[in-house]
C-alpha positions as CSV (number, residue, x, y, z in Angstrom):
1,M,-156.2,105.1,16.1
2,A,-152.7,104.6,15.4
3,G,-150.1,104.5,18.1
4,V,-151.4,101.3,19.8
5,I,-148.7,100.0,22.2
6,P,-148.1,96.2,21.8
7,S,-148.8,93.9,24.7
8,G,-145.8,93.6,27.0
9,L,-144.6,97.1,26.4
10,P,-145.4,100.0,28.8
11,R,-148.1,102.4,27.8
12,P,-147.2,106.1,27.8
13,S,-148.3,108.2,30.7
14,R,-151.9,109.4,30.5
15,S,-151.1,112.7,32.3
16,T,-151.1,114.5,28.9
17,R,-151.5,113.3,25.3
18,W,-151.9,115.4,22.3
19,L,-153.8,114.2,19.3
20,I,-154.6,115.8,15.9
21,A,-157.9,114.6,14.5
22,A,-159.4,116.0,11.3
23,G,-157.4,119.2,11.6
24,V,-158.7,119.9,15.1
25,A,-156.4,120.0,18.1
26,V,-157.6,117.5,20.8
27,V,-156.1,117.3,24.2
28,V,-156.4,114.1,26.3
29,V,-155.7,114.7,30.0
30,A,-156.1,111.8,32.5
31,G,-158.9,110.2,30.5
32,A,-160.8,113.5,29.9
33,I,-161.1,115.2,26.5
34,A,-160.8,118.8,25.9
35,V,-162.0,119.8,22.4
36,P,-160.8,123.3,21.4
37,L,-163.4,124.2,18.7
38,L,-161.9,127.7,18.5
39,L,-158.4,128.6,19.5
40,R,-157.8,132.3,20.3
41,S,-154.5,134.0,20.2
42,G,-152.3,133.3,23.2
43,A,-152.8,130.3,25.4
44,P,-155.3,127.8,23.9
45,Q,-158.5,127.6,25.9
46,P,-160.8,124.5,25.6
47,A,-164.4,125.2,24.6
48,A,-165.5,122.2,26.5
49,T,-164.2,119.3,28.6
50,L,-165.8,115.9,28.1
51,T,-165.2,113.1,30.6
52,D,-166.4,109.5,30.6
53,E,-167.0,109.5,34.3
54,P,-170.7,108.3,33.9
55,N,-169.3,105.0,32.7
56,G,-166.4,104.8,35.1
57,S,-163.6,104.2,32.6
58,D,-160.1,104.9,33.7
59,L,-158.2,103.3,30.9
60,G,-157.7,106.4,28.7
61,V,-158.9,107.5,25.3
62,N,-157.7,105.4,22.4
63,G,-159.5,107.2,19.5
64,V,-161.7,110.2,18.6
65,A,-163.7,111.0,15.5
66,F,-166.1,113.8,14.5
67,S,-169.2,113.0,12.5
68,P,-169.1,114.5,9.0
69,D,-171.4,117.4,9.9
70,G,-169.4,118.1,13.1
71,A,-172.4,117.7,15.4
72,M,-171.2,114.6,17.1
73,L,-167.9,113.5,18.6
74,A,-167.2,109.8,19.2
75,T,-164.6,108.7,21.8
76,A,-163.2,105.2,22.2
77,Y,-161.9,103.8,25.5
78,G,-159.7,101.0,26.7
79,D,-162.6,99.4,28.5
80,G,-164.6,98.8,25.3
81,N,-167.0,101.7,25.6
82,I,-167.6,104.2,22.8
83,D,-169.2,107.5,23.9
84,L,-171.2,109.7,21.5
85,W,-171.2,113.4,22.5
86,D,-173.3,116.3,21.3
87,V,-170.7,118.9,20.4
88,A,-173.0,121.9,20.7
89,T,-174.1,121.0,24.3
90,G,-171.1,118.9,25.5
91,K,-173.5,116.3,26.8
92,L,-173.2,112.6,26.5
93,A,-175.8,111.4,23.9
94,A,-175.2,107.6,24.0
95,T,-172.7,104.9,25.0
96,L,-172.0,101.9,22.8
97,T,-170.4,98.9,24.5
98,D,-168.2,96.5,22.7
99,P,-170.0,93.1,22.9
100,G,-166.8,91.1,23.3
101,G,-167.9,89.6,26.6
102,L,-164.8,90.0,28.7
103,P,-165.0,91.7,32.1
104,G,-164.5,95.4,31.5
105,G,-164.9,95.0,27.8
106,L,-162.4,94.8,25.0
107,P,-160.3,97.9,24.1
108,V,-161.5,99.9,21.2
109,F,-158.5,101.3,19.2
110,G,-160.0,103.2,16.4
111,L,-163.1,104.9,15.1
112,A,-164.5,106.1,11.8
113,F,-167.8,107.6,10.7
114,S,-169.2,106.8,7.3
115,P,-169.3,109.7,4.9
116,N,-173.0,110.2,5.4
117,G,-172.6,110.0,9.2
118,A,-175.2,107.1,9.6
119,T,-172.7,104.4,10.5
120,L,-169.8,104.3,13.0
121,A,-167.1,101.7,12.6
122,T,-165.1,100.7,15.6
123,A,-161.7,98.8,15.7
124,G,-160.7,96.3,18.3
125,A,-160.7,92.5,18.7
126,R,-163.3,92.7,15.9
127,T,-164.6,95.4,13.6
128,Y,-168.2,96.5,14.5
129,L,-170.6,98.6,12.5
130,W,-173.1,100.7,14.5
131,D,-176.2,102.5,13.6
132,V,-175.5,106.0,14.9
133,A,-179.2,107.1,15.2
134,T,-180.3,104.1,17.2
135,G,-177.0,103.0,18.9
136,T,-177.6,99.4,17.7
137,L,-175.0,97.0,16.4
138,T,-175.7,96.3,12.7
139,A,-172.7,94.1,11.7
140,T,-169.7,92.2,13.1
141,L,-166.7,91.9,10.7
142,T,-164.3,89.2,11.8
143,D,-160.9,89.2,10.2
144,P,-159.8,85.8,8.8
145,G,-156.5,86.1,10.6
146,G,-158.2,86.6,13.9
147,G,-156.0,89.5,14.9
148,T,-156.7,92.8,16.6
149,V,-157.8,95.7,14.4
150,N,-155.8,98.8,15.0
151,A,-157.6,101.3,12.7
152,V,-160.6,101.6,10.3
153,A,-161.3,103.9,7.4
154,F,-164.3,104.3,5.1
155,S,-163.7,104.9,1.4
156,P,-164.9,108.4,0.2
157,G,-168.0,106.9,-1.3
158,G,-168.7,104.9,1.9
159,G,-169.2,101.5,0.2
160,T,-165.9,100.0,1.4
161,L,-164.4,99.8,4.9
162,A,-160.7,99.2,5.4
163,A,-159.6,97.5,8.6
164,A,-155.9,97.5,9.5
165,D,-154.9,94.4,11.4
166,W,-152.2,93.4,13.8
167,D,-151.4,90.4,11.6
168,G,-149.9,92.7,8.8
169,S,-153.0,92.7,6.6
170,T,-155.5,95.3,5.6
171,Y,-159.0,93.9,5.0
172,L,-161.5,95.5,2.6
173,W,-165.1,95.0,3.5
174,D,-168.3,95.6,1.5
175,V,-170.3,97.7,4.0
176,A,-173.7,96.9,2.5
177,T,-173.2,93.1,2.6
178,G,-170.6,92.7,5.3
179,K,-168.5,90.5,3.0
180,L,-164.7,90.5,2.7
181,T,-163.8,91.7,-0.8
182,A,-160.0,91.9,-0.6
183,T,-157.0,91.2,1.6
184,L,-153.9,93.4,1.2
185,T,-150.9,91.8,3.0
186,D,-147.9,94.0,3.5
187,P,-144.8,92.7,1.6
188,S,-142.7,92.9,4.7
189,D,-145.1,90.7,6.8
190,G,-143.3,88.1,8.8
191,P,-143.4,86.3,12.1
192,D,-142.1,89.3,14.0
193,D,-144.2,91.9,12.2
194,Q,-146.5,93.9,14.4
195,G,-149.0,94.8,11.7
196,V,-150.6,97.8,10.1
197,R,-150.9,100.7,12.5
198,G,-152.8,103.3,10.4
199,I,-154.7,103.6,7.2
200,A,-156.2,106.3,5.0
201,F,-157.9,106.5,1.6
202,S,-156.9,109.1,-0.8
203,P,-159.6,111.7,-1.5
204,G,-160.5,110.1,-4.8
205,G,-160.6,106.6,-3.1
206,G,-158.3,105.0,-5.7
207,T,-155.3,104.7,-3.3
208,L,-155.1,103.3,0.2
209,A,-152.1,104.2,2.4
210,A,-151.1,101.6,5.0
211,A,-148.6,102.4,7.8
212,D,-146.5,99.5,8.9
213,W,-144.7,98.6,12.1
214,D,-141.5,98.0,10.1
215,G,-141.2,101.7,9.1
216,S,-142.7,101.3,5.6
217,T,-145.8,103.0,4.3
218,Y,-147.4,101.1,1.4
219,L,-149.6,102.7,-1.2
220,W,-152.1,100.3,-2.6
221,D,-154.2,100.5,-5.8
222,V,-157.6,99.7,-4.4
223,A,-158.9,98.4,-7.7
224,T,-156.1,95.9,-8.4
225,G,-154.9,95.2,-4.8
226,K,-151.3,95.9,-5.8
227,V,-148.7,98.0,-4.1
228,T,-147.9,101.0,-6.3
229,A,-145.2,102.6,-4.0
230,T,-143.3,101.8,-0.8
231,L,-142.3,104.9,1.3
232,T,-139.5,104.0,3.8
233,D,-139.2,106.0,6.9
234,P,-135.8,107.8,6.7
235,S,-135.0,107.0,10.4
236,D,-132.3,104.4,10.8
237,E,-133.6,102.4,13.8
238,G,-136.8,102.1,15.7
239,S,-136.9,102.5,19.5
240,Y,-138.3,99.0,19.8
241,G,-135.4,97.4,18.1
242,G,-136.6,97.3,14.5
243,D,-134.7,98.4,11.5
244,N,-136.9,101.5,11.2
245,N,-139.3,103.5,13.3
246,S,-142.8,102.2,13.3
247,V,-145.1,104.4,11.2
248,D,-148.2,105.0,13.4
249,A,-150.5,107.2,11.4
250,V,-151.1,108.5,7.9
251,A,-153.2,111.2,6.4
252,F,-153.7,112.6,2.8
253,S,-153.9,116.3,2.1
254,P,-157.4,117.4,0.9
255,G,-156.1,117.4,-2.7
256,G,-154.4,114.0,-2.3
257,G,-151.0,115.2,-3.6
258,T,-149.3,115.0,-0.2
259,L,-149.2,112.2,2.3
260,A,-148.2,112.8,5.9
261,T,-146.7,109.9,7.9
262,A,-146.1,110.0,11.7
263,D,-143.4,107.8,13.2
264,E,-142.5,106.7,16.8
265,D,-139.5,108.9,17.1
266,G,-141.6,112.1,16.9
267,S,-141.0,112.9,13.2
268,T,-143.7,113.6,10.7
269,Y,-142.7,113.3,7.0
270,L,-144.5,114.9,4.1
271,W,-144.3,112.8,0.9
272,D,-145.0,113.7,-2.7
273,V,-147.5,111.0,-3.7
274,A,-146.7,111.2,-7.4
275,T,-143.0,110.8,-7.0
276,G,-142.7,109.0,-3.6
277,K,-140.2,111.5,-2.4
278,V,-140.0,113.2,1.0
């Protein structure tokens, strides 16, 4: 998921974090996940609390994703584990472990289910594709730049996987063959750039939005690999010393006409995709 804190900078407290995933409010409290499937009037009450205690992780939750049919929830941890939960029962169905080989595993920063729910993509030191039914690793996608992957997203048809890299590039992979088909490098990429933080395909799949550390959100034409628009965060200065606030997450509206961008100062901007205006 977006919002990965660079090495050398303090991580935010894990006492309470709020996430919004697929239109569902998700609360992360000290490494546990409460998934309110139904919010009644008044104070929200969680329908279930899922914790990763069976695997002993205490490094917090970096990402969550529902399967397309809503039956399964995947959670990614800082220790390299990915848990698959049965939403109806709240029970742990499977645990997938990042095969990076370091003690405690390599952190997983983002998750995405394929549109048919058969494949789970995980973002970290490498991009892995998992068979959801068997829990087996089916492909390892290694970015040419050798950087860390912050986020992954499947195209609406499921044939392409986009991987947002710390090196400022977004890589497009053919899911069936595991081959790299395109590299989209942010125009602002430079020696101090901290890369692409979040990505999202438009509902039609023709546009890819890439959120950059420098405060820009780029709209790419997937067919041509060209930038069609640059949306610049209105904030004047980022809290980490940049010219603009880092954009950490992006999401298209269901119709594709509006793009939401979330930045590090706590602001969310809604953009008209056709005009590029806030």
